[in-house]
C-alpha positions in Angstrom: -276.2 15.3 -68.1 -272.6 14.1 -66.6 -271.3 11.2 -67.7 -267.9 9.9 -66.1 -265.2 7.3 -68.0 -262.5 5.6 -65.9 -259.9 4.3 -68.3 -258.4 5.9 -71.6 -257.1 4.3 -74.2 -254.2 6.6 -75.4 -252.3 9.6 -74.7 -250.8 11.4 -77.4 -249.2 15.2 -77.2 -252.0 17.5 -76.2 -254.7 14.7 -76.6 -256.3 12.0 -74.8 -258.1 9.1 -77.2 -261.0 7.1 -75.1 -263.6 4.6 -76.8 -267.0 3.3 -75.8 -268.4 7.0 -75.2 -272.0 7.5 -76.0 -273.3 10.7 -77.2 -270.9 12.9 -77.0 -271.1 16.6 -78.8 -268.2 18.0 -81.1 -266.6 21.0 -79.0 -268.1 19.5 -75.7 -266.2 20.5 -72.4 -264.5 17.6 -70.7 -263.5 17.5 -67.1 -259.8 15.2 -66.7 -259.5 14.2 -63.2 -256.2 12.4 -61.5 -256.3 11.6 -57.9 -254.3 14.2 -55.9 -254.2 16.6 -58.5 -256.0 19.8 -59.7 -258.9 18.8 -62.6 -258.1 20.0 -65.6 -260.3 21.0 -68.7 -260.3 19.7 -71.7 -262.5 19.9 -75.5 -264.0 17.4 -77.8 -262.3 17.8 -81.0 -262.9 14.7 -83.1 -265.8 12.0 -82.7 -265.6 8.8 -84.7 -268.6 6.5 -83.7 -267.6 5.9 -79.7 -264.3 7.0 -80.3 -263.6 10.2 -79.2 -260.3 12.6 -79.2 -259.9 15.5 -76.5 -257.3 18.2 -76.4 -256.3 18.7 -72.7 -255.9 22.7 -72.0 -253.3 22.1 -69.3 -251.4 19.6 -71.0 -251.0 16.0 -70.5 -248.1 16.0 -68.2 -248.7 13.0 -65.5 -252.0 11.4 -67.3 -251.9 7.9 -68.2 -254.3 5.5 -69.3 -255.1 3.7 -66.1 -255.1 6.9 -63.6 -257.5 9.2 -65.1 -260.8 9.6 -65.1 -263.1 12.2 -67.7 -266.4 13.6 -67.0 -268.6 14.7 -70.1 -270.4 17.9 -69.1 -272.8 18.4 -72.2 -271.9 21.7 -72.3 -269.4 23.6 -75.0 -266.3 26.1 -73.8 -268.1 28.9 -72.3 -266.5 32.1 -70.6 -268.4 34.5 -68.2 -268.4 37.8 -69.4 -269.8 41.2 -67.5 -268.7 44.9 -68.3 -266.7 44.4 -65.2 -263.9 42.8 -67.7 -262.6 46.4 -68.6 -259.0 47.0 -67.5 -259.0 43.2 -66.3 -256.1 40.3 -67.9 -257.0 36.7 -68.9 -254.8 34.1 -69.9 -255.8 32.1 -72.9 -258.8 30.4 -71.8 -260.3 33.4 -70.1 -259.2 32.5 -66.5 -258.3 36.2 -64.7 -254.4 36.0 -63.8 -254.2 40.0 -62.5 -255.2 38.8 -58.9 -258.7 40.9 -59.4 -260.7 37.7 -58.5 -263.2 35.9 -61.0 -266.2 37.6 -63.4 -269.4 37.0 -62.1 -272.1 37.3 -64.4 -275.3 35.9 -64.8 -274.7 34.1 -68.5 -272.1 32.6 -69.9 -270.9 32.8 -73.4 -269.9 30.1 -75.8 -266.5 31.2 -77.1 -267.0 29.5 -80.6 -268.9 32.3 -82.0 -270.1 32.4 -85.7 -269.3 34.7 -88.5 -271.7 37.8 -89.0 -274.1 36.8 -91.4 -273.6 39.1 -94.5 -277.1 40.3 -94.7 -277.1 41.3 -91.3 -274.0 43.6 -91.7 -273.7 47.1 -91.8 -271.0 48.6 -94.7 -268.2 50.1 -92.7 -268.0 53.7 -92.7 -265.5 56.2 -90.6 -262.2 55.6 -89.4 -260.4 54.7 -86.2 -257.1 56.9 -85.5 -254.2 55.3 -84.7 -252.2 58.5 -84.2 -249.6 56.5 -86.9 -249.0 58.7 -90.3 -248.7 55.8 -92.7 -251.9 54.0 -91.1 -253.9 57.2 -90.9 -253.3 58.6 -94.4 -252.3 56.1 -96.5 -254.0 52.7 -95.3 -256.9 54.6 -93.5 -258.5 51.9 -90.7 -262.0 52.0 -91.3 -264.6 51.2 -88.5 -265.6 47.3 -88.8 -262.6 46.5 -91.1 -260.0 43.5 -90.7 -256.7 44.8 -91.5 -253.6 42.4 -90.9 -250.1 43.7 -90.4 -248.0 41.8 -92.1 -244.6 41.8 -89.9 -241.6 39.3 -89.4 -239.0 38.1 -86.7 -237.4 40.5 -85.1 -239.2 43.8 -86.6 -240.7 46.0 -84.0 -244.5 45.0 -84.4 -245.0 44.5 -80.5 -244.1 47.8 -80.1 -246.1 49.1 -83.1 -249.2 47.3 -81.6 -248.5 48.6 -77.9 -248.7 51.9 -79.6 -251.8 51.7 -81.6 -253.6 50.3 -78.4 -252.1 53.3 -76.3 -252.8 55.8 -79.1 -256.3 54.5 -81.0 -259.6 56.8 -80.8 -262.2 56.8 -82.9 -263.2 59.8 -85.0 -265.6 62.5 -83.9 -265.9 61.1 -80.2 -268.4 62.5 -78.9 -271.2 60.1 -77.0 -269.7 57.1 -78.7 -267.9 54.6 -76.1 -264.8 53.0 -77.3 -262.4 50.4 -75.7 -259.8 47.9 -76.8 -259.7 43.9 -76.8 -255.6 43.0 -76.6 -254.6 39.6 -77.4 -250.9 38.3 -76.9 -250.9 35.0 -78.6 -247.3 32.6 -77.8 -245.3 35.6 -76.6 -242.5 35.2 -74.4 -242.4 36.3 -70.5 -240.6 39.8 -70.9 -243.2 40.4 -74.0 -246.0 40.1 -71.9 -244.6 42.2 -69.1 -243.8 45.0 -71.7 -247.1 44.9 -72.9 -248.4 45.4 -69.8 -246.1 48.0 -68.0 -247.0 49.7 -71.6 -250.6 50.1 -70.9 -250.3 51.3 -67.3 -247.6 54.1 -67.7 -250.3 55.6 -70.5 -252.9 55.4 -68.5 -255.0 53.1 -70.9 -255.2 49.7 -69.2 -258.7 50.5 -67.5 -260.0 50.9 -71.2 -258.0 47.8 -72.2 -259.4 43.9 -71.9 -256.2 41.9 -72.3 -255.7 37.7 -72.8 -252.2 36.7 -72.7 -250.9 33.3 -73.6 -247.4 32.7 -73.0 -245.0 30.6 -74.8 -244.6 28.3 -72.6 -248.2 27.8 -71.7 -249.9 24.6 -73.0 -250.1 24.7 -76.7 -253.7 23.7 -76.9 -254.6 27.0 -75.0 -253.0 29.0 -77.8 -256.1 27.6 -80.1 -258.3 29.5 -77.5 -256.9 32.6 -76.8 -258.5 34.2 -80.4 -261.7 33.2 -79.5 -262.2 34.2 -76.1 -261.0 37.4 -77.2 -263.8 37.6 -79.9 -265.9 36.9 -77.6 -265.1 39.4 -75.1 -265.3 42.1 -78.4 -268.5 40.7 -79.1 -270.1 41.1 -75.9 -268.8 44.7 -75.6 -269.6 45.7 -78.9 -273.1 44.1 -79.4 -274.3 43.9 -75.9 -272.6 47.1 -73.9 -272.5 49.3 -77.2 -269.0 49.8 -77.1 -266.7 50.3 -80.4 -264.2 47.7 -80.0 -260.8 47.6 -81.5 -259.5 44.2 -81.4 -255.3 44.0 -81.7 -253.9 40.3 -81.9 -250.3 39.4 -82.0 -248.9 36.7 -83.1 -251.3 35.0 -85.4 -248.7 33.1 -86.7 -248.0 31.9 -83.4 -251.8 30.6 -83.4 -251.6 28.6 -86.7 -248.2 26.9 -85.9 -250.2 25.8 -82.8 -253.2 24.6 -84.8 -250.8 22.9 -87.1 -249.4 21.0 -83.9 -252.4 19.7 -82.9 -253.8 18.8 -86.4 -250.7 16.3 -86.4 -251.1 15.1 -82.9 -254.6 14.3 -84.7 -252.8 12.5 -87.5 -254.9 14.8 -90.3 -253.4 15.0 -93.8 -251.3 18.0 -94.1 -251.6 20.4 -96.3 -248.9 23.0 -97.7 -246.1 23.4 -95.1 -247.9 20.9 -93.3 -250.7 23.3 -92.1 -253.9 21.6 -91.8 -256.1 22.1 -95.2 -259.0 23.5 -93.2 -256.4 26.8 -92.4 -258.4 29.0 -94.6 -261.9 28.4 -93.1 -260.4 28.0 -89.8 -258.8 32.1 -90.0 -261.9 33.1 -91.7 -263.7 31.8 -88.9 -261.7 34.2 -86.7 -261.5 37.3 -89.3 -265.1 37.3 -90.3 -266.5 37.8 -86.5 -265.5 41.3 -86.8 -267.9 44.1 -88.4 -271.1 45.8 -87.7 -274.6 44.7 -87.5 -277.6 46.8 -89.0 -279.8 46.4 -85.9 -277.0 47.1 -83.0 -274.6 49.9 -81.9 -271.1 49.2 -81.4 -268.6 47.5 -84.1 -265.6 45.0 -84.0 -262.5 46.5 -85.7 -259.6 43.5 -86.0 -256.1 44.5 -86.7 -254.3 41.0 -86.2 -250.6 41.2 -86.5 -248.9 38.4 -88.2 -245.0 37.4 -88.8 -244.1 36.0 -92.0 -241.2 33.1 -91.6 -238.4 34.6 -93.5 -240.1 37.6 -94.7 -242.1 35.2 -97.3 -245.2 37.2 -98.1 -246.6 34.2 -100.3 -246.4 31.6 -96.9 -250.0 30.4 -96.3 -250.4 32.4 -93.0 -250.0 35.6 -94.6 -251.3 34.2 -97.9 -254.8 32.9 -96.8 -255.2 36.1 -94.6 -254.6 38.4 -97.8 -258.0 36.6 -99.3 -259.9 36.7 -95.8 -259.4 40.4 -95.0 -259.5 44.2 -96.8 -256.2 44.8 -97.4 -252.8 44.9 -95.3 -250.1 47.1 -93.5 -246.5 45.7 -94.7 -243.4 46.2 -92.6 -240.3 46.8 -94.3 -236.7 45.0 -93.0 -234.7 47.2 -94.9 -236.6 50.3 -93.7 -235.7 48.9 -90.0 -232.4 48.5 -91.0 -232.3 52.1 -91.7 -233.7 52.9 -88.3 -237.0 53.9 -89.4 -239.7 53.3 -87.0 -242.4 52.1 -87.6 -241.1 50.6 -90.6 -244.2 50.4 -92.6 -243.2 49.9 -96.4 -245.9 52.3 -97.6 -246.2 50.3 -101.2 -247.6 47.0 -100.9 -249.3 48.2 -98.5 -253.6 48.9 -99.1 -257.0 49.5 -97.1 -259.6 48.5 -99.6 -262.4 50.3 -97.8 -260.6 53.4 -97.0 -261.9 55.0 -99.8 -265.6 54.9 -98.0 -264.4 56.6 -94.8 -262.1 59.4 -95.6 -262.7 62.9 -96.6 -265.0 65.7 -96.6 -267.3 64.8 -93.5 -264.7 61.8 -92.0 -261.5 63.1 -92.5 -260.5 66.1 -94.1 -262.1 67.0 -97.8 -258.2 67.0 -99.9 -257.4 63.4 -97.8 -257.9 61.1 -100.7 -256.0 63.2 -103.4 -253.2 63.7 -101.2 -253.0 59.6 -100.3 -253.0 59.2 -104.0 -250.2 62.2 -104.6 -247.8 60.4 -102.3 -248.4 57.1 -103.5 -247.5 58.1 -106.8 -244.4 60.4 -105.8 -243.1 58.0 -103.7 -243.6 54.8 -106.2 -241.4 57.2 -108.3 -238.9 57.8 -106.3 -238.2 54.0 -106.3 -237.6 53.9 -110.2 -235.1 56.7 -109.9 -233.6 55.2 -106.9 -232.7 52.3 -109.0 -231.7 54.5 -112.0 -229.8 56.4 -109.6 -227.7 53.1 -108.5 -226.7 52.9 -112.3 -225.7 56.2 -113.8 -225.3 58.5 -109.9 -227.3 60.8 -108.3 -225.6 63.4 -109.2 -226.1 62.8 -113.2 -229.7 62.5 -112.6 -232.2 65.4 -114.3 -233.2 67.9 -111.7 -236.8 67.0 -111.7 -235.5 63.4 -110.5 -233.3 65.0 -108.2 -236.2 66.4 -106.6 -237.6 63.1 -106.5 -234.8 61.6 -104.6 -235.1 64.4 -102.2 -238.6 64.0 -101.8 -237.8 60.3 -100.8 -235.5 61.3 -98.4 -238.1 63.6 -96.6 -241.0 61.3 -97.1 -238.9 58.2 -95.0 -237.8 60.8 -92.5 -240.5 62.8 -91.6 -243.9 61.3 -92.7 -242.9 57.3 -92.1 -240.9 58.1 -89.0 -242.6 58.6 -85.5 -241.4 58.2 -81.8 -242.7 55.5 -80.0 -245.3 58.0 -78.2 -245.8 60.3 -80.8 -249.4 60.7 -81.7 -250.6 62.6 -84.6 -254.0 63.4 -85.4 -254.9 63.3 -89.2 -254.9 67.2 -89.8 -250.6 66.7 -88.5 -250.2 64.1 -90.6 -251.7 65.9 -93.5 -249.6 68.9 -92.8 -246.5 66.3 -92.9 -247.4 65.3 -95.7 -247.8 68.9 -97.5 -245.0 69.6 -95.9 -243.1 66.9 -98.1 -245.2 67.0 -101.5 -244.0 70.5 -101.5 -240.4 69.5 -102.2 -241.5 68.8 -105.6 -242.4 71.0 -108.5 -246.2 72.0 -109.0 -245.8 70.2 -112.4 -245.4 67.3 -110.9 -248.5 67.2 -108.7 -250.3 65.5 -111.1 -252.8 63.7 -109.3 -254.0 67.4 -107.4 -256.5 69.5 -108.6 -255.0 72.8 -109.6 -257.3 74.4 -106.6 -255.8 72.2 -104.2 -252.5 72.7 -104.9 -253.1 76.4 -104.9 -254.7 76.4 -101.2 -252.0 74.0 -99.7 -248.9 74.3 -101.8 -245.8 75.5 -99.3 -243.1 75.9 -102.1 
């Protein structure tokens, strides 16, 4: 039953406050109307007795306590979804912005979906090929996994996100359906145009569902963008049977919006001003990814977040690391050396890759090659530190080989073109070219059988 209230107690930032409200529900959608203007949409975010606080998605500009009426709809925030969302572009609250018309469906879907019940989860197996050697070989993205990319301001994470969306494909191909849900949170207009142009030129737009929240859009819309994207992903995965890759940039913008709304609600802040429930809020997003035992389809989550001042102990990357199954870390030093993508492989890891690579999935020797690359490149860092003290010319011959290996590793394995799409076989071939720089005696993570079959020295 709809109820209308004709006066507000207070307008504060993106929030409206009214009292004397009966039977309101948390998360309930409200319609805010000002005479002579188009109605706006809001959501109840706090109930204290008969006092209600609602956040307004289109902003509170022009609202006053006297000229505004609020209607409680009795429904949660829902969006209309069908198979026709593929190839479409929406704003942060699920409204089409591509001139393609509304999405008509017989059913509406609540964006406040619940995390997948652990009992109903199927263990992630098999991998998604991104075409990026450092990710596919050393931090393999497993179907149903949550694998964040930790970046920093000014690093090319937008370019990397666009490249992954263009190139991503599921292993094996066959009859399995694959699509990408891409969410851009708090991006500038030129970045939004870059993403659209990139997908259109690659011919992949028809297989991508885009949710774009611009930097000048209302702050409250930013809080709903990832939930709309994940709801679309759940529909395509568990009702249409698609294997969905969700790429989301930038989760830090989402967290800052959450902090701003929390401050407006006068909640007690926690670390660096973020709300104390930031961990559980992020978990409510990340844990919607996965696979179900009794359903076809899967949701693989690749969130991208920027670390303020490149601080990996900042609350956003810190809490994300507790929830997700690994991380891919971008390096500013590699970026300054003109290496793209600047993936720092040593602090990067994928905790689930051991069960989705090797024989039957990628290539039989893949796990051993990955271990050897990690081991050898970690030795390179120690030898580089020594070379800064005594000079490279005074290093032993074996150490000089490691220095050569390190240069080749960064120049040919880590470095790729913006449109270079390597298969897992091509990435392993490049890895063998680099490993063959080292003497056979240094390849202590590989069996003699594997060395004899693939060593190229």
